[in-house]
Biopython code that builds the backbone (N, CA, C, O; Angstrom):
import numpy as np
from Bio.PDB.StructureBuilder import StructureBuilder

atoms = [
    (1, "UNK", "N", (-5.209, -5.479, 15.322)),
    (1, "UNK", "CA", (-5.708, -4.690, 13.744)),
    (1, "UNK", "C", (-6.573, -5.023, 13.627)),
    (1, "UNK", "O", (-6.754, -6.238, 13.548)),
    (2, "UNK", "N", (-7.880, -3.885, 13.529)),
    (2, "UNK", "CA", (-9.326, -4.680, 12.779)),
    (2, "UNK", "C", (-9.068, -4.541, 12.167)),
    (2, "UNK", "O", (-7.936, -4.176, 11.850)),
    (3, "UNK", "N", (-10.206, -4.795, 11.406)),
    (3, "UNK", "CA", (-10.473, -4.925, 9.457)),
    (3, "UNK", "C", (-10.209, -3.620, 9.127)),
    (3, "UNK", "O", (-9.396, -3.361, 8.239)),
    (4, "UNK", "N", (-10.965, -2.518, 9.908)),
    (4, "UNK", "CA", (-11.600, -1.083, 9.665)),
    (4, "UNK", "C", (-9.786, -0.279, 9.471)),
    (4, "UNK", "O", (-9.257, 0.186, 8.461)),
    (5, "UNK", "N", (-9.314, -0.387, 10.736)),
    (5, "UNK", "CA", (-7.800, 0.055, 11.025)),
    (5, "UNK", "C", (-7.033, -0.411, 9.742)),
    (5, "UNK", "O", (-6.405, 0.468, 9.152)),
    (6, "UNK", "N", (-7.012, -1.315, 9.380)),
    (6, "UNK", "CA", (-6.084, -1.911, 8.598)),
    (6, "UNK", "C", (-6.438, -1.216, 6.858)),
    (6, "UNK", "O", (-5.728, -1.333, 5.859)),
    (7, "UNK", "N", (-7.731, -0.521, 6.993)),
    (7, "UNK", "CA", (-7.789, -0.251, 5.355)),
    (7, "UNK", "C", (-7.751, 1.504, 6.022)),
    (7, "UNK", "O", (-8.459, 2.290, 5.393)),
    (8, "UNK", "N", (-7.099, 1.981, 7.022)),
    (8, "UNK", "CA", (-7.497, 3.536, 7.163)),
    (8, "UNK", "C", (-5.712, 4.098, 7.657)),
    (8, "UNK", "O", (-5.118, 3.659, 8.641)),
    (9, "UNK", "N", (-5.281, 4.903, 6.900)),
    (9, "UNK", "CA", (-4.301, 5.742, 7.478)),
    (9, "UNK", "C", (-3.875, 6.328, 8.834)),
    (9, "UNK", "O", (-4.776, 6.937, 9.411)),
    (10, "UNK", "N", (-3.209, 6.297, 9.186)),
    (10, "UNK", "CA", (-2.866, 6.710, 10.946)),
    (10, "UNK", "C", (-3.234, 8.769, 10.125)),
    (10, "UNK", "O", (-3.344, 9.193, 8.975)),
    (11, "UNK", "N", (-3.307, 9.580, 11.828)),
    (11, "UNK", "CA", (-3.911, 10.579, 11.863)),
    (11, "UNK", "C", (-3.052, 11.450, 10.876)),
    (11, "UNK", "O", (-3.299, 12.276, 9.997)),
    (12, "UNK", "N", (-2.064, 10.952, 11.361)),
    (12, "UNK", "CA", (-1.104, 12.030, 10.997)),
    (12, "UNK", "C", (-0.727, 12.129, 9.064)),
    (12, "UNK", "O", (-0.140, 12.975, 8.390)),
    (13, "UNK", "N", (-1.202, 11.213, 8.821)),
    (13, "UNK", "CA", (-0.982, 10.646, 7.440)),
    (13, "UNK", "C", (-1.712, 11.060, 6.460)),
    (13, "UNK", "O", (-1.375, 11.577, 5.395)),
    (14, "UNK", "N", (-2.923, 10.756, 6.954)),
    (14, "UNK", "CA", (-4.392, 11.281, 6.673)),
    (14, "UNK", "C", (-4.522, 12.277, 5.455)),
    (14, "UNK", "O", (-4.972, 11.922, 4.365)),
    (15, "UNK", "N", (-4.089, 13.552, 5.739)),
    (15, "UNK", "CA", (-3.998, 14.668, 5.202)),
    (15, "UNK", "C", (-3.511, 14.992, 4.062)),
    (15, "UNK", "O", (-4.013, 15.760, 3.241)),
    (16, "UNK", "N", (-2.343, 14.311, 3.972)),
    (16, "UNK", "CA", (-1.209, 14.254, 3.115)),
    (16, "UNK", "C", (-1.282, 14.007, 1.799)),
    (16, "UNK", "O", (-2.334, 13.427, 1.528)),
    (17, "UNK", "N", (-0.446, 14.252, 0.667)),
    (17, "UNK", "CA", (-0.771, 14.087, -0.683)),
    (17, "UNK", "C", (0.225, 13.103, -0.611)),
    (17, "UNK", "O", (1.151, 13.672, -0.032)),
    (18, "UNK", "N", (0.606, 11.835, -0.890)),
    (18, "UNK", "CA", (1.346, 11.748, -0.860)),
    (18, "UNK", "C", (1.762, 10.669, -2.313)),
    (18, "UNK", "O", (2.749, 9.934, -2.272)),
    (19, "UNK", "N", (0.754, 10.744, -3.648)),
    (19, "UNK", "CA", (1.071, 10.797, -5.276)),
    (19, "UNK", "C", (2.290, 11.117, -5.373)),
    (19, "UNK", "O", (2.555, 12.319, -5.398)),
    (20, "UNK", "N", (3.426, 10.083, -5.459)),
    (20, "UNK", "CA", (4.508, 10.554, -6.790)),
    (20, "UNK", "C", (5.464, 10.072, -5.419)),
    (20, "UNK", "O", (6.623, 9.799, -5.731)),
    (21, "UNK", "N", (5.269, 9.989, -4.552)),
    (21, "UNK", "CA", (6.493, 9.700, -3.325)),
    (21, "UNK", "C", (7.224, 8.376, -3.473)),
    (21, "UNK", "O", (6.580, 7.362, -3.745)),
    (22, "UNK", "N", (8.902, 8.331, -3.260)),
    (22, "UNK", "CA", (9.113, 6.760, -3.237)),
    (22, "UNK", "C", (8.249, 6.074, -2.335)),
    (22, "UNK", "O", (7.369, 6.581, -1.638)),
    (23, "UNK", "N", (8.614, 4.753, -2.420)),
    (23, "UNK", "CA", (7.909, 3.690, -1.343)),
    (23, "UNK", "C", (9.239, 2.827, -1.301)),
    (23, "UNK", "O", (9.802, 2.349, -2.286)),
    (24, "UNK", "N", (9.645, 2.712, 0.057)),
    (24, "UNK", "CA", (10.469, 1.811, 1.072)),
    (24, "UNK", "C", (9.738, 1.027, 1.461)),
    (24, "UNK", "O", (8.693, 1.399, 1.993)),
    (25, "UNK", "N", (10.093, -0.541, 1.305)),
    (25, "UNK", "CA", (10.029, -1.706, 2.172)),
    (25, "UNK", "C", (10.890, -1.539, 3.359)),
    (25, "UNK", "O", (11.683, -0.608, 3.500)),
    (26, "UNK", "N", (10.709, -2.412, 4.134)),
    (26, "UNK", "CA", (11.464, -2.419, 5.329)),
    (26, "UNK", "C", (12.692, -3.104, 5.361)),
    (26, "UNK", "O", (13.447, -3.410, 6.284)),
    (27, "UNK", "N", (12.728, -3.320, 3.822)),
    (27, "UNK", "CA", (14.069, -3.793, 3.265)),
    (27, "UNK", "C", (14.829, -2.948, 2.105)),
    (27, "UNK", "O", (15.977, -3.269, 1.797)),
    (28, "UNK", "N", (14.149, -1.824, 1.445)),
    (28, "UNK", "CA", (14.823, -1.274, 0.540)),
    (28, "UNK", "C", (13.459, -0.731, -0.419)),
    (28, "UNK", "O", (12.248, -0.788, -0.207)),
    (29, "UNK", "N", (14.073, -0.317, -1.284)),
    (29, "UNK", "CA", (12.603, 0.527, -2.591)),
    (29, "UNK", "C", (12.330, -0.160, -3.328)),
    (29, "UNK", "O", (13.008, -0.882, -4.060)),
    (30, "UNK", "N", (10.967, 0.030, -3.189)),
    (30, "UNK", "CA", (9.770, -0.724, -4.317)),
    (30, "UNK", "C", (8.906, -0.355, -5.006)),
    (30, "UNK", "O", (7.899, -0.922, -5.432)),
    (31, "UNK", "N", (9.568, 1.309, -5.214)),
    (31, "UNK", "CA", (8.483, 1.832, -6.480)),
    (31, "UNK", "C", (8.295, 3.031, -5.937)),
    (31, "UNK", "O", (8.721, 3.419, -4.849)),
    (32, "UNK", "N", (7.577, 3.678, -6.799)),
    (32, "UNK", "CA", (6.540, 4.995, -6.073)),
    (32, "UNK", "C", (4.957, 4.940, -6.068)),
    (32, "UNK", "O", (4.304, 4.085, -6.665)),
    (33, "UNK", "N", (4.324, 6.187, -5.154)),
    (33, "UNK", "CA", (3.021, 5.789, -5.214)),
    (33, "UNK", "C", (2.075, 6.337, -6.566)),
    (33, "UNK", "O", (2.022, 7.451, -7.087)),
    (34, "UNK", "N", (1.503, 5.306, -6.827)),
    (34, "UNK", "CA", (0.645, 5.883, -8.305)),
    (34, "UNK", "C", (-0.526, 6.469, -8.142)),
    (34, "UNK", "O", (-0.800, 7.476, -8.795)),
    (35, "UNK", "N", (-1.476, 5.877, -7.162)),
    (35, "UNK", "CA", (-2.693, 6.399, -6.682)),
    (35, "UNK", "C", (-2.653, 6.165, -5.155)),
    (35, "UNK", "O", (-1.929, 5.277, -4.702)),
    (36, "UNK", "N", (-3.627, 7.157, -4.123)),
    (36, "UNK", "CA", (-3.745, 7.323, -3.134)),
    (36, "UNK", "C", (-5.153, 7.073, -2.796)),
    (36, "UNK", "O", (-5.936, 7.838, -3.359)),
    (37, "UNK", "N", (-5.684, 6.167, -1.994)),
    (37, "UNK", "CA", (-7.279, 6.519, -1.210)),
    (37, "UNK", "C", (-7.457, 7.105, -0.254)),
    (37, "UNK", "O", (-6.560, 6.714, 0.492)),
    (38, "UNK", "N", (-8.171, 7.983, 0.385)),
    (38, "UNK", "CA", (-8.120, 8.269, 1.601)),
    (38, "UNK", "C", (-9.906, 7.377, 2.589)),
    (38, "UNK", "O", (-9.969, 6.975, 3.751)),
    (39, "UNK", "N", (-10.830, 7.375, 1.703)),
    (39, "UNK", "CA", (-11.880, 6.451, 1.620)),
    (39, "UNK", "C", (-12.024, 5.793, 3.119)),
    (39, "UNK", "O", (-11.444, 4.862, 3.680)),
    (40, "UNK", "N", (-13.103, 6.739, 3.525)),
    (40, "UNK", "CA", (-12.975, 6.447, 5.383)),
    (40, "UNK", "C", (-13.403, 4.736, 5.201)),
    (40, "UNK", "O", (-14.450, 4.501, 4.598)),
    (41, "UNK", "N", (-12.571, 3.556, 5.735)),
    (41, "UNK", "CA", (-12.140, 1.987, 6.161)),
    (41, "UNK", "C", (-11.697, 1.335, 4.860)),
    (41, "UNK", "O", (-11.395, 0.144, 4.781)),
    (42, "UNK", "N", (-11.675, 2.405, 3.597)),
    (42, "UNK", "CA", (-10.913, 1.656, 2.483)),
    (42, "UNK", "C", (-9.897, 2.455, 2.121)),
    (42, "UNK", "O", (-10.002, 2.665, 0.913)),
    (43, "UNK", "N", (-9.109, 2.918, 2.507)),
    (43, "UNK", "CA", (-7.678, 3.957, 1.927)),
    (43, "UNK", "C", (-6.775, 2.671, 1.847)),
    (43, "UNK", "O", (-6.586, 1.663, 2.529)),
    (44, "UNK", "N", (-6.289, 3.238, 0.615)),
    (44, "UNK", "CA", (-4.708, 2.166, 0.503)),
    (44, "UNK", "C", (-4.346, 2.776, -0.403)),
    (44, "UNK", "O", (-5.087, 3.650, -0.853)),
    (45, "UNK", "N", (-2.855, 2.481, -1.088)),
    (45, "UNK", "CA", (-1.814, 2.727, -1.897)),
    (45, "UNK", "C", (-1.825, 1.995, -3.443)),
    (45, "UNK", "O", (-2.381, 0.918, -3.657)),
    (46, "UNK", "N", (-1.100, 2.795, -4.477)),
    (46, "UNK", "CA", (-1.022, 1.486, -5.356)),
    (46, "UNK", "C", (0.447, 1.832, -5.678)),
    (46, "UNK", "O", (0.960, 2.927, -5.912)),
    (47, "UNK", "N", (0.786, 1.047, -5.645)),
    (47, "UNK", "CA", (2.559, 1.552, -5.728)),
    (47, "UNK", "C", (3.071, 1.082, -6.927)),
    (47, "UNK", "O", (3.381, -0.089, -6.706)),
    (48, "UNK", "N", (3.355, 1.394, -8.205)),
    (48, "UNK", "CA", (4.128, 1.576, -9.147)),
    (48, "UNK", "C", (5.446, 0.811, -9.128)),
    (48, "UNK", "O", (6.332, 1.663, -9.176)),
    (49, "UNK", "N", (6.147, -0.797, -9.065)),
    (49, "UNK", "CA", (6.775, -1.549, -8.837)),
    (49, "UNK", "C", (8.416, -1.139, -10.167)),
    (49, "UNK", "O", (9.613, -1.421, -10.225)),
    (50, "UNK", "N", (7.554, -0.471, -10.855)),
    (50, "UNK", "CA", (8.790, 0.209, -12.219)),
    (50, "UNK", "C", (9.047, -1.329, -12.849)),
    (50, "UNK", "O", (8.239, -2.250, -12.975)),
    (51, "UNK", "N", (10.747, -1.251, -13.263)),
    (51, "UNK", "CA", (11.491, -2.741, -13.334)),
    (51, "UNK", "C", (11.583, -3.484, -12.428)),
    (51, "UNK", "O", (12.148, -4.506, -12.819)),
    (52, "UNK", "N", (11.211, -3.554, -10.928)),
    (52, "UNK", "CA", (11.849, -4.025, -9.788)),
    (52, "UNK", "C", (10.691, -5.389, -9.831)),
    (52, "UNK", "O", (11.084, -6.497, -9.467)),
    (53, "UNK", "N", (9.432, -5.214, -10.247)),
    (53, "UNK", "CA", (9.091, -7.070, -10.928)),
    (53, "UNK", "C", (8.425, -6.172, -11.769)),
    (53, "UNK", "O", (7.291, -5.734, -11.576)),
    (54, "UNK", "N", (9.440, -5.816, -13.061)),
    (54, "UNK", "CA", (8.533, -5.683, -14.640)),
    (54, "UNK", "C", (7.409, -5.027, -14.677)),
    (54, "UNK", "O", (6.546, -5.371, -15.485)),
    (55, "UNK", "N", (7.222, -4.054, -13.886)),
    (55, "UNK", "CA", (6.134, -3.064, -14.378)),
    (55, "UNK", "C", (4.857, -3.416, -13.726)),
    (55, "UNK", "O", (3.733, -3.233, -14.194)),
    (56, "UNK", "N", (5.265, -4.111, -12.226)),
    (56, "UNK", "CA", (3.838, -4.166, -11.702)),
    (56, "UNK", "C", (3.383, -3.277, -11.171)),
    (56, "UNK", "O", (3.880, -2.161, -11.027)),
    (57, "UNK", "N", (2.154, -3.751, -10.735)),
    (57, "UNK", "CA", (1.758, -2.668, -9.996)),
    (57, "UNK", "C", (0.923, -3.501, -8.739)),
    (57, "UNK", "O", (0.430, -4.606, -8.968)),
    (58, "UNK", "N", (0.811, -2.792, -7.267)),
    (58, "UNK", "CA", (0.703, -3.598, -6.340)),
    (58, "UNK", "C", (-0.436, -3.108, -5.429)),
    (58, "UNK", "O", (-0.142, -1.939, -5.178)),
    (59, "UNK", "N", (-1.419, -3.368, -4.900)),
    (59, "UNK", "CA", (-2.162, -2.588, -3.883)),
    (59, "UNK", "C", (-1.984, -3.146, -2.699)),
    (59, "UNK", "O", (-2.007, -4.322, -2.335)),
    (60, "UNK", "N", (-1.754, -1.877, -1.996)),
    (60, "UNK", "CA", (-1.129, -1.965, -0.433)),
    (60, "UNK", "C", (-2.124, -1.280, 0.486)),
    (60, "UNK", "O", (-2.365, -0.074, 0.430)),
    (61, "UNK", "N", (-2.731, -2.201, 1.408)),
    (61, "UNK", "CA", (-3.821, -0.950, 2.602)),
    (61, "UNK", "C", (-3.141, -0.153, 3.605)),
    (61, "UNK", "O", (-2.226, -0.408, 4.388)),
    (62, "UNK", "N", (-3.826, 0.870, 3.374)),
    (62, "UNK", "CA", (-2.972, 1.969, 4.148)),
    (62, "UNK", "C", (-2.679, 2.039, 5.792)),
    (62, "UNK", "O", (-2.094, 2.992, 6.307)),
    (63, "UNK", "N", (-3.198, 0.826, 6.573)),
    (63, "UNK", "CA", (-2.505, 0.331, 7.532)),
    (63, "UNK", "C", (-1.498, 0.010, 7.372)),
    (63, "UNK", "O", (-0.892, 0.143, 8.435)),
    (64, "UNK", "N", (-0.724, -0.467, 6.432)),
    (64, "UNK", "CA", (0.826, -0.765, 6.241)),
    (64, "UNK", "C", (1.620, -0.217, 5.722)),
    (64, "UNK", "O", (2.613, -0.682, 5.163)),
    (65, "UNK", "N", (1.014, 1.790, 5.927)),
    (65, "UNK", "CA", (1.838, 2.875, 6.095)),
    (65, "UNK", "C", (2.341, 2.552, 7.186)),
    (65, "UNK", "O", (1.495, 2.248, 8.028)),
    (66, "UNK", "N", (3.289, 2.499, 7.483)),
    (66, "UNK", "CA", (4.146, 2.782, 8.936)),
    (66, "UNK", "C", (4.571, 4.292, 8.851)),
    (66, "UNK", "O", (3.422, 4.644, 9.118)),
    (67, "UNK", "N", (5.110, 5.268, 8.735)),
    (67, "UNK", "CA", (5.171, 6.502, 8.602)),
    (67, "UNK", "C", (5.540, 7.115, 7.063)),
    (67, "UNK", "O", (5.458, 6.378, 6.081)),
    (68, "UNK", "N", (6.042, 8.828, 6.923)),
    (68, "UNK", "CA", (5.964, 9.152, 5.972)),
    (68, "UNK", "C", (6.604, 10.016, 6.224)),
    (68, "UNK", "O", (6.389, 10.604, 7.284)),
    (69, "UNK", "N", (7.808, 10.510, 5.225)),
    (69, "UNK", "CA", (9.178, 11.211, 5.517)),
    (69, "UNK", "C", (8.694, 12.447, 4.321)),
    (69, "UNK", "O", (8.993, 12.282, 3.138)),
    (70, "UNK", "N", (7.908, 13.701, 4.793)),
    (70, "UNK", "CA", (7.271, 14.747, 3.800)),
    (70, "UNK", "C", (9.180, 15.037, 3.043)),
    (70, "UNK", "O", (9.657, 14.758, 1.944)),
    (71, "UNK", "N", (9.629, 15.536, 3.978)),
    (71, "UNK", "CA", (10.864, 15.977, 3.250)),
    (71, "UNK", "C", (11.300, 15.361, 2.717)),
    (71, "UNK", "O", (11.241, 15.909, 1.616)),
    (72, "UNK", "N", (11.977, 14.152, 2.537)),
    (72, "UNK", "CA", (12.448, 12.876, 1.488)),
    (72, "UNK", "C", (11.077, 12.545, 0.497)),
    (72, "UNK", "O", (11.370, 11.935, -0.531)),
    (73, "UNK", "N", (10.326, 12.713, 0.590)),
    (73, "UNK", "CA", (9.235, 12.548, -0.345)),
    (73, "UNK", "C", (8.784, 10.795, -0.309)),
    (73, "UNK", "O", (8.379, 10.197, -1.306)),
    (74, "UNK", "N", (9.017, 9.972, 1.484)),
    (74, "UNK", "CA", (8.817, 8.993, 0.763)),
    (74, "UNK", "C", (8.193, 8.343, 1.786)),
    (74, "UNK", "O", (8.394, 8.766, 2.925)),
    (75, "UNK", "N", (7.168, 6.996, 1.548)),
    (75, "UNK", "CA", (6.548, 6.587, 2.196)),
    (75, "UNK", "C", (7.223, 5.132, 2.629)),
    (75, "UNK", "O", (7.970, 4.511, 1.873)),
    (76, "UNK", "N", (6.891, 4.733, 3.806)),
    (76, "UNK", "CA", (7.359, 3.417, 4.260)),
    (76, "UNK", "C", (6.873, 2.325, 4.526)),
    (76, "UNK", "O", (6.580, 2.375, 5.720)),
    (77, "UNK", "N", (6.489, 0.915, 3.933)),
    (77, "UNK", "CA", (5.193, 0.438, 4.139)),
    (77, "UNK", "C", (5.907, -1.104, 5.270)),
    (77, "UNK", "O", (7.010, -1.612, 5.069)),
    (78, "UNK", "N", (5.234, -1.410, 6.035)),
    (78, "UNK", "CA", (5.187, -2.492, 7.137)),
    (78, "UNK", "C", (5.520, -3.454, 6.648)),
    (78, "UNK", "O", (5.190, -4.318, 7.461)),
    (79, "UNK", "N", (6.151, -4.109, 5.507)),
    (79, "UNK", "CA", (6.274, -5.376, 4.797)),
    (79, "UNK", "C", (7.700, -5.395, 4.067)),
    (79, "UNK", "O", (8.358, -4.372, 3.879)),
    (80, "UNK", "N", (8.024, -6.436, 3.751)),
    (80, "UNK", "CA", (9.082, -6.824, 3.175)),
    (80, "UNK", "C", (9.458, -6.712, 1.854)),
    (80, "UNK", "O", (8.375, -6.434, 1.339)),
    (81, "UNK", "N", (10.426, -6.746, 0.779)),
    (81, "UNK", "CA", (9.939, -6.301, -0.489)),
    (81, "UNK", "C", (9.293, -7.775, -1.037)),
    (81, "UNK", "O", (8.282, -7.798, -1.738)),
    (82, "UNK", "N", (10.024, -9.010, -0.616)),
    (82, "UNK", "CA", (9.486, -10.421, -0.679)),
    (82, "UNK", "C", (7.855, -10.759, -0.531)),
    (82, "UNK", "O", (7.129, -11.626, -1.017)),
    (83, "UNK", "N", (7.637, -9.609, 0.409)),
    (83, "UNK", "CA", (6.229, -9.911, 0.656)),
    (83, "UNK", "C", (5.180, -9.045, -0.402)),
    (83, "UNK", "O", (4.036, -9.328, -0.757)),
    (84, "UNK", "N", (5.915, -8.057, -0.700)),
    (84, "UNK", "CA", (4.751, -7.394, -1.901)),
    (84, "UNK", "C", (4.974, -7.690, -3.266)),
    (84, "UNK", "O", (4.113, -7.351, -4.078)),
    (85, "UNK", "N", (6.269, -8.423, -3.745)),
    (85, "UNK", "CA", (6.707, -9.194, -4.516)),
    (85, "UNK", "C", (5.562, -10.180, -5.258)),
    (85, "UNK", "O", (5.223, -10.296, -6.436)),
    (86, "UNK", "N", (4.941, -11.108, -3.496)),
    (86, "UNK", "CA", (3.955, -12.245, -3.721)),
    (86, "UNK", "C", (2.664, -11.782, -3.336)),
    (86, "UNK", "O", (1.750, -12.385, -2.773)),
    (87, "UNK", "N", (2.741, -10.686, -3.710)),
    (87, "UNK", "CA", (1.159, -9.994, -3.101)),
    (87, "UNK", "C", (-0.212, -10.797, -4.274)),
    (87, "UNK", "O", (0.031, -11.332, -5.355)),
    (88, "UNK", "N", (-1.576, -10.648, -3.638)),
    (88, "UNK", "CA", (-2.225, -10.736, -5.421)),
    (88, "UNK", "C", (-2.162, -10.113, -6.409)),
    (88, "UNK", "O", (-2.456, -8.920, -6.339)),
    (89, "UNK", "N", (-1.861, -10.542, -7.364)),
    (89, "UNK", "CA", (-2.283, -9.788, -8.872)),
    (89, "UNK", "C", (-3.149, -8.175, -8.213)),
    (89, "UNK", "O", (-4.201, -8.094, -7.580)),
    (90, "UNK", "N", (-2.204, -7.061, -8.676)),
    (90, "UNK", "CA", (-3.422, -6.755, -9.144)),
    (90, "UNK", "C", (-4.384, -5.844, -10.053)),
    (90, "UNK", "O", (-4.092, -5.098, -10.987)),
    (91, "UNK", "N", (-5.835, -6.202, -9.375)),
    (91, "UNK", "CA", (-7.108, -6.245, -10.531)),
    (91, "UNK", "C", (-7.079, -4.433, -10.835)),
    (91, "UNK", "O", (-7.284, -3.570, -9.981)),
    (92, "UNK", "N", (-6.812, -4.242, -12.076)),
    (92, "UNK", "CA", (-7.159, -3.008, -12.731)),
    (92, "UNK", "C", (-8.813, -2.592, -12.440)),
    (92, "UNK", "O", (-9.257, -1.547, -11.965)),
    (93, "UNK", "N", (-9.655, -4.006, -12.984)),
    (93, "UNK", "CA", (-10.994, -3.935, -13.040)),
    (93, "UNK", "C", (-12.195, -3.519, -11.608)),
    (93, "UNK", "O", (-13.282, -2.958, -11.475)),
    (94, "UNK", "N", (-11.146, -4.220, -10.731)),
    (94, "UNK", "CA", (-11.930, -4.588, -9.612)),
    (94, "UNK", "C", (-11.482, -4.267, -8.589)),
    (94, "UNK", "O", (-11.985, -4.657, -7.535)),
    (95, "UNK", "N", (-9.738, -2.965, -8.658)),
    (95, "UNK", "CA", (-9.357, -3.090, -7.601)),
    (95, "UNK", "C", (-10.158, -2.200, -5.983)),
    (95, "UNK", "O", (-9.943, -2.347, -4.779)),
    (96, "UNK", "N", (-10.905, -1.489, -6.604)),
    (96, "UNK", "CA", (-11.932, -0.867, -5.491)),
    (96, "UNK", "C", (-13.202, -1.531, -4.678)),
    (96, "UNK", "O", (-13.796, -1.147, -3.670)),
    (97, "UNK", "N", (-13.383, -2.720, -5.550)),
    (97, "UNK", "CA", (-14.520, -3.686, -4.796)),
    (97, "UNK", "C", (-14.112, -3.896, -3.398)),
    (97, "UNK", "O", (-12.997, -3.488, -3.069)),
    (98, "UNK", "N", (-15.098, -4.657, -2.260)),
    (98, "UNK", "CA", (-14.910, -5.024, -1.487)),
    (98, "UNK", "C", (-14.179, -6.210, -1.527)),
    (98, "UNK", "O", (-13.133, -6.345, -0.891)),
    (99, "UNK", "N", (-14.658, -7.076, -2.230)),
    (99, "UNK", "CA", (-14.806, -8.383, -2.209)),
    (99, "UNK", "C", (-12.848, -8.507, -2.585)),
    (99, "UNK", "O", (-12.228, -9.348, -1.933)),
    (100, "UNK", "N", (-12.311, -7.909, -3.297)),
    (100, "UNK", "CA", (-10.874, -7.802, -3.764)),
    (100, "UNK", "C", (-10.023, -6.803, -2.352)),
    (100, "UNK", "O", (-8.809, -6.814, -2.149)),
    (101, "UNK", "N", (-10.718, -6.272, -1.805)),
    (101, "UNK", "CA", (-9.824, -6.035, -0.222)),
    (101, "UNK", "C", (-9.487, -6.988, 0.705)),
    (101, "UNK", "O", (-8.510, -7.101, 1.445)),
    (102, "UNK", "N", (-10.938, -7.973, 0.450)),
    (102, "UNK", "CA", (-11.215, -8.645, 1.622)),
    (102, "UNK", "C", (-10.016, -9.879, 1.100)),
    (102, "UNK", "O", (-9.723, -10.689, 1.979)),
    (103, "UNK", "N", (-9.395, -10.035, -0.125)),
    (103, "UNK", "CA", (-8.789, -10.646, -0.711)),
    (103, "UNK", "C", (-7.418, -9.976, 0.005)),
    (103, "UNK", "O", (-7.090, -10.440, 1.097)),
    (104, "UNK", "N", (-6.685, -8.994, -0.533)),
    (104, "UNK", "CA", (-5.921, -8.612, -0.137)),
    (104, "UNK", "C", (-5.899, -8.434, 1.712)),
    (104, "UNK", "O", (-4.771, -8.693, 2.131)),
    (105, "UNK", "N", (-6.642, -8.152, 2.557)),
    (105, "UNK", "CA", (-6.980, -8.701, 3.601)),
    (105, "UNK", "C", (-6.337, -9.985, 4.458)),
    (105, "UNK", "O", (-5.867, -9.984, 5.595)),
    (106, "UNK", "N", (-6.469, -10.953, 3.611)),
    (106, "UNK", "CA", (-6.348, -12.409, 3.831)),
    (106, "UNK", "C", (-4.649, -12.634, 3.540)),
    (106, "UNK", "O", (-3.944, -13.581, 3.887)),
    (107, "UNK", "N", (-4.321, -11.536, 2.860)),
    (107, "UNK", "CA", (-2.607, -11.718, 2.426)),
    (107, "UNK", "C", (-1.951, -11.126, 3.114)),
    (107, "UNK", "O", (-0.878, -11.560, 3.532)),
    (108, "UNK", "N", (-2.556, -9.677, 3.487)),
    (108, "UNK", "CA", (-1.409, -8.901, 4.283)),
    (108, "UNK", "C", (-1.871, -8.956, 5.741)),
    (108, "UNK", "O", (-1.126, -8.446, 6.578)),
    (109, "UNK", "N", (-3.039, -9.529, 6.144)),
    (109, "UNK", "CA", (-3.146, -9.646, 7.267)),
    (109, "UNK", "C", (-2.393, -10.293, 8.474)),
    (109, "UNK", "O", (-1.434, -10.914, 8.016)),
    (110, "UNK", "N", (-2.452, -10.402, 9.936)),
    (110, "UNK", "CA", (-1.503, -11.149, 10.848)),
    (110, "UNK", "C", (-0.777, -12.253, 10.415)),
    (110, "UNK", "O", (0.399, -12.271, 10.778)),
    (111, "UNK", "N", (-1.283, -13.440, 9.540)),
    (111, "UNK", "CA", (-1.063, -14.727, 9.193)),
    (111, "UNK", "C", (0.259, -14.454, 7.957)),
    (111, "UNK", "O", (0.773, -15.459, 7.467)),
    (112, "UNK", "N", (0.871, -12.711, 7.400)),
    (112, "UNK", "CA", (2.059, -13.269, 6.721)),
    (112, "UNK", "C", (2.940, -13.634, 7.266)),
    (112, "UNK", "O", (3.903, -14.090, 6.648)),
]
sb = StructureBuilder()
sb.init_structure("model")
sb.init_model(0)
sb.init_chain("A")
sb.init_seg("    ")
for serial, (resi, resn, name, xyz) in enumerate(atoms, 1):
    if name == "N":
        sb.init_residue(resn, " ", resi, " ")
    sb.init_atom(name, np.array(xyz, "f"), 0.0, 1.0, " ", f" {name:<3s}", serial, name[0])
structure = sb.get_structure()
């Protein structure tokens, strides 16, 4: 997966409004989508983990969305709960900046 693809939603997800959907990691529920961006080459979801990680928010690159079930309003992420729990701290002031996305690319990338 190229860096550009890493930050792009699959074509069948790109037109959907998924804010408010439940989020499932490969091994269980992790929260709900608080925000979503479909910006070309910079797509992401911000997941509010609620009480699971003490109200922590995490930013997940769009390329980690493996599928969306519109009927169940559920987004499936291609990572484990532990991967998401250990992700770099959500930076509310800089999460739209390329440098922050580069840091996340390094974490979520193939070496994870």
